[in-house]
C-alpha positions as CSV (number, residue, x, y, z in Angstrom):
1,M,11.2,-2.6,-12.2
2,V,10.4,-3.7,-8.6
3,T,8.9,-7.3,-7.7
4,I,6.4,-7.0,-5.2
5,S,4.9,-9.9,-2.9
6,R,1.9,-10.3,-0.5
7,G,2.4,-9.7,2.6
8,D,5.8,-6.7,1.8
9,V,5.6,-3.5,3.5
10,V,6.4,-1.1,1.3
11,L,6.0,3.1,1.3
12,C,3.9,4.9,-1.6
13,D,2.8,7.9,-2.4
14,L,-1.2,7.8,-2.0
15,N,-1.9,11.3,-4.0
16,P,-4.0,12.3,-5.3
17,V,-6.9,11.8,-2.9
18,V,-10.4,12.2,-3.0
19,G,-12.7,12.7,-0.1
20,T,-11.2,11.8,2.9
21,E,-8.5,8.9,2.0
22,Q,-5.2,9.3,3.3
23,A,-2.7,11.2,1.5
24,G,0.7,11.2,0.6
25,V,3.7,8.7,1.8
26,R,3.2,6.0,3.6
27,P,3.3,2.7,4.6
28,V,1.4,-0.4,3.1
29,V,1.0,-3.5,2.8
30,I,0.8,-5.8,0.3
31,L,-2.1,-8.4,0.1
32,Q,-3.1,-9.1,-3.5
33,I,-1.9,-12.7,-4.7
34,D,1.5,-13.2,-6.2
35,R,0.5,-14.5,-9.6
36,A,-2.2,-11.3,-10.1
37,N,0.7,-8.9,-8.9
38,A,2.7,-10.4,-12.0
39,V,0.6,-9.8,-14.3
40,S,-2.0,-6.4,-13.4
41,P,-1.1,-3.0,-13.4
42,H,-3.6,-2.2,-9.8
43,T,-2.5,-3.9,-6.5
44,I,-4.5,-4.5,-3.1
45,I,-2.8,-2.8,-0.6
46,V,-3.5,-1.6,2.5
47,P,-2.6,1.7,4.1
48,F,-1.3,1.9,7.8
49,T,0.2,4.3,10.0
50,T,3.5,5.7,11.6
51,K,2.1,6.8,14.6
52,I,1.8,5.1,17.3
53,R,-1.9,6.0,20.2
54,R,-1.2,5.4,23.8
55,A,-3.6,3.7,25.5
């Protein structure tokens, strides 16, 4: 089992999706505190894009 910590950036498979959620393998940042990560089967994450937007 992989140990994850708050602030880590990992690749996550976000399938299956419902509605307009982001899909596929995407980078995510771990927001949940480490104590909760150790005991919970679920983790709070935020996906972000790999695309660079030019102003």
